[in-house]
NUKENU-967779 format. One record per residue (C-alpha): x, y, z. Coordinates in steps of 0.2 Angstrom, whole numbers, padded with zeros to 4 digits, always signed. Example, Ala and Ser with C-alpha at 12.3 -4.5 7.8 and 13.67 -1.06 7.14 Angstrom:
BEGIN
+0062-0022+0039
+0068-0005+0036
This chain:
BEGIN
+0447+0689-0278
+0428+0688-0274
+0425+0682-0256
+0414+0666-0254
+0404+0667-0239
+0408+0653-0226
+0390+0647-0227
+0392+0643-0245
+0410+0638-0245
+0407+0625-0232
+0390+0619-0238
+0390+0600-0236
+0395+0590-0252
+0388+0573-0246
+0374+0567-0235
+0387+0562-0223
+0393+0580-0221
+0375+0586-0215
+0377+0587-0196
+0364+0581-0184
+0351+0576-0196
+0356+0557-0198
+0338+0552-0196
+0334+0561-0212
+0350+0558-0223
+0352+0540-0219
+0334+0536-0223
+0335+0546-0240
+0352+0538-0244
+0346+0520-0241
+0330+0524-0251
+0341+0529-0266
+0352+0514-0264
+0337+0503-0266
+0328+0512-0279
+0313+0518-0268
+0312+0536-0274
+0296+0545-0269
+0287+0557-0280
+0287+0571-0267
+0296+0574-0251
+0292+0587-0237
+0307+0594-0227
+0301+0603-0212
+0312+0611-0198
+0319+0627-0192
+0330+0639-0202
+0348+0634-0206
+0345+0616-0201
+0350+0609-0219
+0333+0607-0228
+0338+0615-0244
+0355+0608-0244
+0348+0590-0242
+0336+0594-0256
+0351+0598-0267
+0360+0583-0262
+0345+0573-0266
+0344+0581-0284
+0363+0577-0286
+0361+0559-0281
+0346+0557-0293
+0356+0564-0308
+0374+0558-0304
+0383+0551-0319
+0387+0536-0309
+0369+0532-0307
+0356+0534-0293
+0366+0530-0278
+0366+0533-0259
+0380+0547-0261
+0383+0559-0276
+0401+0558-0283
+0402+0577-0283
+0414+0576-0298
+0404+0573-0313
+0396+0587-0324
+0379+0585-0317
+0385+0585-0299
+0395+0601-0302
+0382+0610-0312
+0368+0606-0298
+0381+0612-0284
+0384+0628-0294
+0365+0631-0297
+0366+0631-0316
+0357+0614-0319
+0342+0615-0330
+0335+0600-0322
+0334+0607-0304
+0322+0621-0302
+0321+0631-0286
+0306+0641-0282
+0303+0653-0268
+0285+0651-0263
+0286+0668-0254
+0287+0677-0270
+0279+0665-0282
+0264+0660-0271
+0249+0663-0283
+0239+0650-0293
+0246+0657-0310
+0264+0653-0304
+0258+0635-0300
+0249+0634-0317
+0266+0638-0326
+0274+0624-0315
+0261+0612-0321
+0265+0615-0339
+0283+0615-0336
+0284+0598-0328
+0277+0590-0344
+0294+0592-0353
+0308+0579-0350
+0324+0582-0341
+0337+0591-0351
+0353+0583-0345
+0349+0570-0331
+0337+0557-0327
+0325+0568-0316
+0319+0585-0315
+0319+0591-0297
+0307+0605-0291
+0313+0612-0274
+0299+0624-0267
+0306+0633-0253
+0294+0640-0239
+0280+0631-0247
+0268+0635-0233
+0267+0653-0241
+0257+0646-0256
+0239+0652-0257
+0225+0639-0254
+0221+0640-0273
+0239+0637-0277
+0240+0622-0266
+0224+0615-0274
+0231+0618-0291
+0247+0608-0286
+0237+0593-0279
+0235+0582-0294
+0253+0585-0301
+0260+0582-0284
+0251+0565-0282
+0254+0559-0300
+0269+0569-0307
+0275+0564-0324
+0289+0551-0325
+0306+0558-0320
+0299+0572-0309
+0302+0573-0290
+0296+0587-0279
+0305+0593-0263
+0294+0605-0252
+0304+0614-0239
+0295+0623-0225
+0298+0631-0207
+0280+0630-0203
+0273+0613-0208
+0257+0616-0198
+0251+0629-0211
+0252+0616-0225
+0235+0608-0231
+0233+0590-0225
+0229+0585-0243
+0247+0591-0248
+0255+0582-0233
+0246+0566-0237
+0255+0565-0254
+0273+0568-0247
+0286+0558-0237
+0289+0569-0223
+0306+0572-0214
+0307+0583-0199
+0324+0592-0197
+0330+0596-0179
+0338+0611-0173
+0357+0608-0173
+0364+0606-0155
+0375+0619-0148
+0390+0606-0146
+0389+0601-0165
+0389+0620-0170
+0404+0623-0159
+0413+0608-0166
+0410+0614-0184
+0415+0632-0180
+0431+0626-0172
+0435+0615-0188
+0431+0630-0200
+0441+0642-0189
+0456+0630-0190
+0455+0628-0209
+0453+0647-0211
+0467+0652-0199
+0456+0661-0187
+0461+0663-0169
+0444+0659-0161
+0442+0662-0143
+0433+0648-0134
+0421+0659-0126
+0418+0668-0142
+0415+0651-0151
+0402+0647-0137
+0393+0664-0139
+0392+0662-0158
+0385+0645-0157
+0372+0650-0144
+0367+0666-0154
+0364+0655-0169
+0350+0646-0160
+0352+0629-0169
+0356+0636-0186
+0373+0632-0193
+0370+0645-0207
+0367+0659-0195
+0383+0654-0185
+0394+0654-0201
+0386+0671-0206
+0390+0678-0189
+0407+0671-0190
+0410+0680-0206
+0403+0696-0199
+0414+0695-0184
+0430+0692-0194
+0426+0707-0205
+0424+0718-0190
+0438+0712-0179
+0450+0703-0190
+0457+0685-0189
+0458+0686-0170
+0441+0684-0163
+0439+0688-0145
+0423+0688-0134
+0424+0707-0131
+0424+0710-0150
+0409+0698-0152
+0399+0707-0138
+0402+0724-0146
+0395+0717-0163
+0380+0707-0158
+0375+0717-0143
+0371+0704-0130
+0378+0703-0112
+0389+0688-0107
+0385+0676-0093
+0394+0687-0080
+0382+0701-0083
+0367+0690-0081
+0374+0683-0065
+0377+0700-0059
+0358+0704-0063
+0351+0689-0054
+0362+0694-0039
+0354+0711-0039
+0337+0703-0041
+0340+0691-0027
+0345+0705-0015
+0328+0714-0019
+0338+0730-0025
+0325+0738-0037
+0336+0754-0039
+0350+0744-0045
+0339+0734-0057
+0334+0750-0065
+0352+0756-0066
+0356+0740-0075
+0344+0744-0089
+0351+0761-0091
+0369+0754-0092
+0363+0742-0105
+0357+0756-0116
+0372+0766-0113
+0383+0751-0119
+0373+0749-0135
+0366+0732-0131
+0351+0726-0141
+0337+0726-0128
+0327+0712-0137
+0342+0701-0138
+0345+0705-0120
+0327+0699-0115
+0329+0683-0125
+0346+0680-0116
+0337+0684-0099
+0324+0670-0102
+0338+0658-0107
+0348+0663-0091
+0333+0660-0080
+0330+0644-0088
+0348+0638-0086
+0348+0643-0067
+0332+0633-0065
+0340+0618-0073
+0354+0619-0060
+0340+0621-0046
+0330+0606-0051
+0341+0595-0062
+0358+0591-0069
+0362+0609-0074
+0380+0605-0079
+0373+0592-0091
+0358+0601-0098
+0360+0619-0097
+0370+0628-0112
+0382+0637-0100
+0401+0637-0102
+0409+0625-0089
+0419+0639-0081
+0402+0646-0075
+0394+0630-0068
+0399+0634-0050
+0392+0652-0051
+0375+0646-0059
+0374+0632-0045
+0376+0646-0032
+0363+0657-0040
+0351+0642-0041
+0354+0638-0023
+0352+0657-0018
+0335+0660-0028
+0328+0642-0026
+0318+0632-0039
+0302+0640-0034
+0308+0658-0035
+0317+0655-0051
+0301+0647-0058
+0290+0662-0053
+0303+0674-0061
+0304+0664-0077
+0285+0663-0078
+0283+0682-0075
+0297+0686-0088
+0289+0675-0101
+0271+0682-0098
+0278+0700-0101
+0288+0695-0117
+0275+0700-0129
+0271+0716-0121
+0289+0720-0121
+0291+0716-0140
+0276+0726-0145
+0280+0742-0134
+0288+0758-0142
+0297+0761-0125
+0305+0744-0122
+0318+0751-0110
+0303+0757-0098
+0295+0740-0100
+0311+0731-0096
+0314+0742-0081
+0297+0739-0074
+0299+0720-0076
+0316+0720-0067
+0309+0730-0053
+0295+0717-0051
+0307+0703-0052
+0317+0711-0038
+0302+0713-0027
+0295+0696-0032
+0292+0682-0019
+0294+0692-0003
+0286+0679+0009
+0280+0684+0026
+0277+0673+0041
+0259+0678+0045
+0260+0673+0063
+0275+0685+0065
+0265+0698+0056
+0250+0696+0067
+0261+0697+0082
+0270+0713+0076
+0253+0721+0072
+0246+0717+0089
+0262+0723+0097
+0262+0739+0086
+0277+0735+0076
+0280+0732+0058
+0281+0714+0051
+0297+0711+0042
+0299+0700+0026
+0306+0683+0029
+0315+0681+0012
+0320+0692-0002
+0317+0691-0020
+0315+0674-0026
+0313+0667-0009
+0307+0649-0007
+0289+0645-0004
+0282+0632+0006
+0273+0618-0003
+0256+0611+0003
+0254+0594+0011
+0252+0580-0001
+0237+0568+0000
+0239+0551+0008
+0244+0535-0001
+0246+0517+0004
+0255+0504-0006
+0272+0500+0000
+0282+0504+0015
+0300+0505+0020
+0308+0508+0036
+0325+0512+0043
+0331+0512+0061
+0341+0527+0068
+0353+0526+0083
+0346+0529+0100
+0350+0546+0108
+0346+0553+0125
+0331+0564+0127
+0335+0583+0128
+0335+0592+0144
+0326+0608+0146
+0318+0618+0131
+0333+0626+0123
+0341+0621+0107
+0360+0617+0108
+0372+0608+0097
+0359+0607+0083
+0345+0599+0094
+0328+0605+0092
+0318+0612+0107
+0304+0600+0113
+0300+0582+0109
+0297+0575+0091
+0279+0578+0087
+0270+0579+0070
+0267+0597+0073
+0286+0601+0076
+0291+0589+0062
+0279+0598+0049
+0286+0615+0055
+0304+0610+0051
+0301+0598+0036
+0306+0610+0022
+0322+0614+0032
+0326+0596+0035
+0324+0592+0016
+0335+0607+0011
+0348+0600+0024
+0347+0583+0015
+0348+0591-0002
+0366+0597+0001
+0373+0579+0002
+0359+0569-0007
+0349+0579-0019
+0340+0564-0027
+0334+0559-0010
+0328+0577-0006
+0319+0578-0023
+0309+0563-0018
+0306+0569+0000
+0300+0586-0007
+0284+0577-0013
+0282+0568+0003
+0274+0575+0019
+0274+0568+0037
+0257+0562+0041
+0260+0553+0058
+0273+0553+0071
+0275+0544+0088
+0287+0533+0097
+0285+0519+0084
+0291+0530+0070
+0286+0543+0057
+0275+0540+0042
+0277+0549+0026
+0263+0551+0013
+0265+0554-0006
+0252+0560-0019
+0244+0547-0030
+0254+0551-0045
+0271+0549-0036
+0273+0531-0039
+0291+0533-0045
+0296+0543-0029
+0288+0529-0019
+0299+0516-0027
+0314+0527-0024
+0310+0529-0006
+0307+0511-0004
+0325+0506-0009
+0335+0500+0006
+0345+0513+0014
+0338+0528+0004
+0330+0535+0020
+0345+0534+0030
+0349+0553+0027
+0332+0557+0034
+0334+0546+0049
+0351+0554+0053
+0344+0572+0051
+0329+0568+0063
+0342+0561+0075
+0352+0576+0075
+0337+0587+0079
+0327+0577+0092
+0334+0565+0105
+0324+0553+0115
+0326+0536+0124
+0318+0525+0110
+0322+0522+0092
+0317+0532+0077
+0308+0522+0063
+0304+0531+0047
+0291+0523+0035
+0286+0529+0018
+0268+0524+0015
+0257+0526-0001
+0239+0525-0001
+0228+0524-0017
+0216+0537-0017
+0200+0528-0012
+0183+0533-0019
+0170+0538-0007
+0152+0532-0009
+0139+0546-0012
+0121+0547-0017
+0126+0550-0035
+0140+0537-0036
+0158+0537-0032
+0167+0553-0028
+0186+0554-0027
+0194+0562-0012
+0201+0579-0014
+0219+0581-0018
+0232+0588-0006
+0232+0605-0015
+0213+0606-0014
+0213+0602+0005
+0226+0615+0008
+0217+0628-0002
+0201+0624+0008
+0211+0626+0024
+0218+0643+0019
+0201+0649+0014
+0193+0644+0030
+0207+0652+0040
+0205+0668+0031
+0186+0668+0033
+0188+0665+0052
+0202+0677+0056
+0198+0695+0051
+0215+0701+0057
+0224+0688+0046
+0214+0694+0031
+0219+0712+0035
+0238+0707+0035
+0235+0698+0018
+0227+0713+0011
+0240+0725+0018
+0254+0716+0009
+0244+0712-0006
+0250+0694-0003
+0244+0676-0006
+0244+0663+0008
+0257+0649+0003
+0254+0637+0018
+0245+0637+0034
+0255+0631+0048
+0248+0616+0058
+0242+0621+0075
+0254+0617+0089
């Protein structure tokens, strides 16, 4: 018995069967019900998202023996012949191999003849963007005013390559990549009907490898079954598709976080020895770093495409590397992707990249480095690969205030730090020095509050309280901090560090960026980033020893600590 591929066997038979494209199928179905049939449609979207399938369903609905309705019956002779690809009234053209003007001239002659069996002749032109410019121009008039009973459906994965004159003559529908969850659901349904024992992790890996294409997912499922039988395990799948699983990527990021360049190079050799596809691994690495970043800056459990069993491990990796470190790693890996794909020695390029990632983001406290150099020692790095950087102070704003009172605590005695108390009084300098650490402390219990505080900077400090400033564009954060009780975690954190006989009052103040009068008109005040950059430049120009340290480490200055 001839085997029918799963992608063909389970091709949708109705508009309702097309998954994750309701915005297209519902509109087309309603238009058919109301008799509002267009002369030309453009279906644009990624591969395997249902463009050609929907085009064939449209052709069946137009020629169904029951009449033009919102759903084809699937049982009449016209529906069956179109589904089987033997209808004379549905002509599918591959524009990749029929792209010249002569091919379009033949089409223009053929459209003059009436349908052979049904009501409409439907021309489905796949990958239409590959038509030549002359062919497009030859198609224009026919597309705008086709003979009665002719409908064109143009399908493409690259709509930006189609002439505007063509686009203006079509009703355009954009197909979306099929979500991973929807692909998993369809795989589970098909596996159940076919009697496959599909491991949950293998199901997830197939859906992720398909990258939004249901056709690719079903083709891969067919391939895995042919390779390993009806029992489909993750190990079998990994050997076939050559992509490491999440555990291997988590192992790699642990190596990178530890700054172990030698282990990173060994990792590449192990990949090659195990037969993994390096290009597939690179694509998986980018996805992995992105998923880690989502856990660092957002709701990773809800947004990242990671199996639930790995959520805790990803959260720990995100905490270890930090959002800033992950962002720099992802940026570098993205920048090097094209060089990797073009290289004839991809393993070497990958080794170099992983070594750079392992040695990336080594931050050094320059004050300590200066002291070490003046004392004859060697400065030590403060953080390993992916260490968190310090953000520059934000510019001042003014428009709303909020305050919270903290409990009174006795002032510290002496200069030591005991029981979590900070040495010395609470001053603006001491608060700025500890600000990032305080925000991270709050992040453990109240991540949303910490996210708002990361955009704020202390600008004033005294017995009457602490003032925070936010950049002009952070109005949403200002509103968040203005809600009653939001700043209580910050008040408690300050009370744990500094004790004095008064009360701690915290204010969030915004100040619209006022324009300054100049001879040529109004000049906006510089942003916080510009102020910080100017401060760093001035410090480097006035301190030759500091400049020597920066050159020694081939470093960039992240932040200048306020003078004590």
